[in-house]
DRENVO-604547 format. One line per field, with one value per residue (C-alpha): residue in one letter; x, y, z; residue number from 1. Coordinates in nm, 3 decimals, padded with zeros to 5 digits. Example, Ala and Ser with C-alpha at 12.3 -4.5 7.8 and 13.67 -1.06 7.14 Angstrom:
aa = c(a	s)
c1 = c(01.230	01.367)
c2 = c(-00.450	-00.106)
c3 = c(00.780	00.714)
i = c(1	2)
This chain:
aa = c(m	e	k	k	i	i	e	f	l	k	e	n	k	e	n	f	i	s	g	e	e	i	s	r	k	l	k	v	s	r	t	a	v	w	k	h	i	q	n	l	k	e	n	g	y	e	i	v	a	q	p	h	y	g	y	r	l	m	g	i	p	d	k	l	l	p	d	e	i	s	y	r	l	k	t	k	l	m	g	k	r	i	f	s	y	v	t	t	s	s	t	n	d	v	a	y	s	l	g	e	q	s	m	p	e	g	t	l	v	l	s	e	k	q	t	k	g	r	g	r	m	g	r	q	w	a	s	p	p	k	g	g	l	y	f	s	l	i	l	r	p	k	i	t	p	t	e	a	g	k	i	t	l	m	a	s	i	c	i	a	k	v	l	r	d	n	y	e	v	e	a	v	i	k	w	p	n	d	v	y	v	g	r	d	k	i	c	g	i	l	t	e	m	n	a	e	q	d	g	i	k	f	i	i	l	g	i	g	i	n	l	n	t	d	i	s	k	l	p	k	g	s	t	s	l	k	d	i	t	k	q	n	v	n	r	i	q	f	l	q	k	l	l	r	e	l	e	l	y	y	m	k	i	k	n	l	k	f	e	e	i	i	t	d	w	r	d	l	s	i	t	l	g	r	r	i	k	v	k	w	r	s	s	l	i	e	g	q	a	m	d	i	d	i	s	g	a	l	i	v	r	d	d	f	g	f	f	h	h	i	l	s	g	d	v	t	i	m	k)
c1 = c(01.744	01.475	01.238	01.300	01.246	00.899	00.762	00.904	00.684	00.372	00.400	00.387	00.192	00.029	00.300	00.644	00.917	01.246	01.567	01.732	01.446	01.476	01.856	01.846	01.616	01.756	02.134	02.245	02.360	02.128	02.317	02.244	01.866	01.908	02.052	01.778	01.456	01.568	01.590	01.257	01.144	01.260	01.060	00.784	00.719	00.507	00.738	00.721	01.036	00.961	01.248	01.229	00.972	01.091	00.979	00.631	00.457	00.191	00.164	00.305	00.368	00.163	00.402	00.408	00.679	00.811	00.848	00.467	00.340	00.559	00.437	00.177	00.118	00.086	00.129	00.319	00.374	00.236	00.466	00.733	00.971	00.910	01.028	00.876	00.943	00.849	00.800	00.847	00.752	00.561	00.541	00.488	00.809	00.995	00.819	00.865	01.233	01.270	01.069	01.285	01.567	01.431	01.293	01.056	00.707	00.503	00.697	00.543	00.658	00.497	00.504	00.371	00.392	00.407	00.481	00.426	00.096	-00.079	-00.418	-00.545	-00.517	-00.253	-00.480	-00.267	-00.369	-00.410	-00.104	-00.100	00.141	-00.023	-00.332	-00.361	-00.213	-00.059	00.133	00.225	00.292	00.471	00.309	00.447	00.071	00.095	-00.167	-00.169	-00.133	-00.487	-00.570	-00.424	-00.761	-00.802	-00.597	-00.716	-01.067	-00.931	-00.789	-01.099	-01.312	-01.076	-01.047	-01.451	-01.438	-01.219	-01.421	-01.750	-01.678	-01.424	-01.561	-01.929	-01.871	-02.114	-01.828	-01.929	-01.687	-01.722	-01.555	-01.266	-01.051	-01.246	-01.381	-01.663	-01.900	-02.202	-02.115	-01.783	-01.488	-01.209	-01.008	-00.815	-00.672	-00.330	-00.189	00.153	00.261	00.606	00.520	00.556	00.349	00.268	00.358	00.351	00.735	00.557	00.268	00.268	-00.047	-00.068	-00.306	-00.404	-00.703	-00.791	-00.786	-00.769	-00.734	-00.881	-01.108	-01.032	-00.706	-00.946	-01.066	-01.450	-01.566	-01.347	-01.398	-01.240	-01.300	-01.213	-01.478	-01.758	-01.659	-01.591	-01.283	-00.862	-00.874	-00.523	-00.323	-00.099	-00.414	-00.608	-00.319	-00.260	-00.629	-00.598	-00.296	-00.478	-00.698	-00.564	-00.355	-00.632	-00.815	-00.486	-00.460	-00.799	-00.622	-00.339	-00.541	-00.711	-01.096	-01.116	-01.517	-01.537	-01.378	-01.619	-01.896	-01.805	-01.752	-02.090	-02.237	-02.025	-02.052	-02.239	-02.158	-02.392	-02.744	-02.657	-02.618	-02.282	-02.086	-01.712	-01.408	-01.244	-00.926	-01.048	-01.414	-01.746	-01.898	-02.306	-02.507	-02.600	-02.301	-02.396	-02.129	-01.796	-01.599	-01.351	-01.070	-01.214	-01.344	-01.679	-01.918	-02.137	-02.456	-02.455	-02.791	-02.762	-02.782	-02.410	-02.186	-01.804	-01.606	-01.376	-01.041	-00.949	-01.167	-01.312	-01.646	-01.965	-02.210	-02.528	-02.825)
c2 = c(-05.266	-05.515	-05.318	-04.990	-05.279	-05.413	-05.077	-05.026	-05.264	-05.253	-04.849	-05.019	-05.337	-05.288	-05.315	-05.530	-05.339	-05.383	-05.446	-05.164	-04.918	-05.081	-04.984	-04.698	-04.525	-04.763	-04.664	-04.973	-05.278	-05.499	-05.790	-05.617	-05.592	-05.943	-06.066	-05.888	-06.020	-06.361	-06.335	-06.207	-06.449	-06.713	-06.499	-06.583	-06.330	-06.437	-06.210	-06.253	-06.217	-06.154	-06.156	-05.794	-05.688	-05.736	-05.797	-05.779	-05.852	-06.097	-06.198	-06.114	-06.390	-06.446	-06.371	-06.083	-05.911	-05.581	-05.439	-05.559	-05.401	-05.093	-04.994	-04.720	-04.815	-04.390	-04.397	-04.146	-04.470	-04.765	-04.984	-04.727	-05.041	-05.395	-05.713	-06.075	-06.355	-06.728	-06.886	-06.737	-06.804	-06.568	-06.180	-06.025	-06.174	-06.034	-05.695	-05.691	-05.784	-05.519	-05.248	-05.294	-05.250	-04.870	-04.951	-04.631	-04.647	-04.815	-05.087	-05.364	-05.780	-06.064	-06.391	-06.633	-06.955	-06.893	-07.192	-07.047	-06.797	-06.674	-06.484	-06.352	-06.591	-06.786	-06.924	-07.076	-06.891	-07.124	-07.019	-07.224	-07.095	-06.972	-06.894	-06.587	-06.320	-06.241	-05.945	-05.735	-05.287	-05.090	-04.858	-04.548	-04.422	-04.159	-04.295	-04.435	-04.808	-04.877	-04.660	-05.001	-05.135	-04.801	-04.989	-05.275	-05.113	-04.909	-05.189	-05.417	-05.123	-05.121	-05.474	-05.476	-05.205	-05.334	-05.640	-05.406	-05.141	-05.418	-05.751	-05.680	-05.878	-05.797	-05.840	-05.733	-05.670	-05.899	-05.676	-05.663	-05.789	-06.106	-05.966	-06.215	-06.285	-06.441	-06.682	-06.770	-06.574	-06.451	-06.229	-06.230	-05.901	-05.969	-05.609	-05.647	-05.339	-05.218	-05.010	-04.826	-04.685	-04.321	-04.410	-04.631	-04.673	-04.914	-05.144	-05.434	-05.433	-05.820	-05.889	-06.271	-06.285	-06.606	-06.456	-06.724	-07.014	-07.380	-07.372	-07.769	-07.580	-07.408	-07.423	-07.560	-07.173	-06.975	-06.876	-06.717	-06.458	-06.688	-06.968	-06.679	-06.485	-06.853	-06.655	-06.585	-06.294	-06.062	-06.041	-05.763	-05.551	-05.630	-05.533	-05.187	-05.106	-05.206	-05.017	-04.677	-04.750	-04.820	-04.476	-04.270	-04.456	-04.430	-04.086	-04.023	-04.172	-03.909	-03.635	-03.724	-03.808	-04.128	-04.048	-04.077	-04.412	-04.537	-04.410	-04.641	-04.924	-04.910	-04.953	-05.266	-05.445	-05.802	-05.742	-05.435	-05.520	-05.831	-06.080	-06.214	-06.388	-06.231	-06.383	-06.117	-06.187	-06.444	-06.295	-06.459	-06.142	-06.212	-05.933	-05.729	-05.540	-05.153	-04.961	-04.878	-04.604	-04.347	-04.579	-04.818	-05.036	-05.257	-05.130	-05.429	-05.387	-05.703	-05.914	-05.669	-05.349	-05.267	-05.135	-05.280	-05.141	-05.388	-05.347	-05.691	-06.007	-06.298	-06.248	-06.536	-06.430	-06.567	-06.732)
c3 = c(-00.679	-00.694	-00.521	-00.766	-01.045	-00.890	-00.870	-01.195	-01.336	-01.124	-01.324	-01.635	-01.561	-01.842	-02.108	-02.156	-02.061	-02.241	-01.996	-02.213	-02.064	-01.695	-01.697	-01.847	-01.599	-01.306	-01.384	-01.350	-01.651	-01.845	-01.685	-01.376	-01.448	-01.575	-01.246	-00.982	-01.247	-01.176	-00.826	-00.812	-01.038	-00.716	-00.472	-00.633	-00.885	-01.231	-01.467	-01.828	-02.080	-02.381	-02.664	-02.790	-02.589	-02.233	-01.890	-01.773	-01.448	-01.407	-01.059	-00.666	-00.442	-00.145	00.104	00.335	00.192	00.372	00.014	-00.091	00.245	00.223	-00.126	-00.241	00.226	00.235	00.645	00.862	01.153	01.089	00.936	00.906	01.029	00.904	00.986	00.839	00.940	00.782	01.146	01.487	01.821	01.887	01.749	02.027	02.203	01.918	01.894	02.271	02.242	01.976	02.220	02.471	02.208	02.159	01.795	01.681	01.728	01.416	01.416	01.264	01.363	01.093	01.045	00.809	01.106	01.508	01.684	02.026	01.949	02.238	02.281	02.675	02.987	02.824	02.623	02.280	01.926	01.612	01.355	01.051	00.780	00.452	00.531	00.869	00.930	01.207	01.339	01.636	01.618	01.903	02.056	02.294	02.409	02.626	02.838	03.215	03.239	03.341	02.987	02.788	02.705	02.507	02.270	02.227	02.207	01.948	01.707	01.739	01.647	01.317	01.218	01.249	01.005	00.747	00.730	00.665	00.480	00.248	00.254	00.328	00.656	00.958	01.181	01.581	01.888	02.174	02.516	02.526	02.247	02.029	01.599	01.555	01.216	01.313	01.579	01.513	01.643	01.322	01.466	01.875	01.966	02.235	02.377	02.584	02.781	02.967	03.193	03.558	03.790	03.689	03.274	02.972	02.803	02.490	02.355	02.241	02.022	01.853	01.568	01.430	01.183	01.009	00.663	00.387	00.702	00.670	00.904	00.947	01.079	01.389	01.677	01.726	01.686	01.463	01.090	00.838	00.643	00.251	00.421	00.452	00.126	-00.031	-00.222	-00.175	00.058	-00.059	00.266	00.177	00.063	00.362	00.586	00.440	00.487	00.843	00.954	00.772	01.025	01.276	01.225	01.195	01.493	01.727	01.622	01.801	02.075	02.067	02.055	02.341	02.176	02.250	02.277	01.917	01.930	02.259	02.039	01.781	01.968	02.108	01.737	01.727	01.987	02.126	02.434	02.615	02.686	02.759	03.057	03.082	03.314	03.419	03.525	03.682	03.922	04.167	04.160	03.905	03.859	03.667	03.578	03.228	03.084	03.081	02.906	02.880	03.041	02.965	03.016	02.797	03.151	03.071	03.336	03.465	03.686	03.938	04.032	04.316	04.183	04.203	03.908	03.878	03.631	03.512	03.316	03.231	03.210	03.035	02.973	02.851	02.733	02.835	02.612)
i = c(1	2	3	4	5	6	7	8	9	10	11	12	13	14	15	16	17	18	19	20	21	22	23	24	25	26	27	28	29	30	31	32	33	34	35	36	37	38	39	40	41	42	43	44	45	46	47	48	49	50	51	52	53	54	55	56	57	58	59	60	61	62	63	64	65	66	67	68	69	70	71	72	73	74	75	76	77	78	79	80	81	82	83	84	85	86	87	88	89	90	91	92	93	94	95	96	97	98	99	100	101	102	103	104	105	106	107	108	109	110	111	112	113	114	115	116	117	118	119	120	121	122	123	124	125	126	127	128	129	130	131	132	133	134	135	136	137	138	139	140	141	142	143	144	145	146	147	148	149	150	151	152	153	154	155	156	157	158	159	160	161	162	163	164	165	166	167	168	169	170	171	172	173	174	175	176	177	178	179	180	181	182	183	184	185	186	187	188	189	190	191	192	193	194	195	196	197	198	199	200	201	202	203	204	205	206	207	208	209	210	211	212	213	214	215	216	217	218	219	220	221	222	223	224	225	226	227	228	229	230	231	232	233	234	235	236	237	238	239	240	241	242	243	244	245	246	247	248	249	250	251	252	253	254	255	256	257	258	259	260	261	262	263	264	265	266	267	268	269	270	271	272	273	274	275	276	277	278	279	280	281	282	283	284	285	286	287	288	289	290	291	292	293	294	295	296	297	298	299	300	301	302	303	304	305	306	307	308	309	310	311	312	313	314	315	316	317	318	319)
């Protein structure tokens, strides 16, 4: 019922709406309307009440509320089921458990704070509360385990595009999973999968983005969108834009149009054409990043002229 009240107030946000009109519209008593309004105010909604005029919505709380995320989201897949937490160890851990419970594809798990957020290679991901956007999606693509890198590349493009198209930030991608602005990292991606030899049961796409995070709470070499733009970012709006972009690009993978993703990734990459070092398995490969192949692997030509197709690794761009 509270969801319906908020939607009704949003649709009439320029005017006061009487309690009588709300009760008639939603077929509940005026007393019930008043109680629901009080609950909404306790949850952070700024609702003004004026005698003889009614109620008017003046502000929405800066919380990752499922009803706010789903409001006019208009996706067919991403975010159709939403689990939001104040604190959790890791959204990837929660999403992985839900994936094992056959939760549908597109299920979204978010948290205001992670106590054990992590990145690739076992690194810790700083997840301070009230600033960042930390979430995971359950995906069930019909691809082989060796193609899992496609999901990471897809996500990095979507994040960079949202930053560029909506916030005028020149975001770029460092293979395989980082989004940078200038020399500073603004986003990391961690994909984990449950797979058998011939197929994937599900992939967890984990994303951490520094939006309104105070950079004093971030590791050296990190930045936040607020620090770049000098203004607070509406996290719900950012997330909605990103979920729509992710759905668009994920459909390209489902429809076997990965070549289009490769083209976009090349345009945003700061890795290709550069001299790099790659820690891969127990090896250290040094050479030039040439391209990515159809599976998403990075193609590196070493100093002896040999080509390596690297599905995962830790890349250092040489100066």
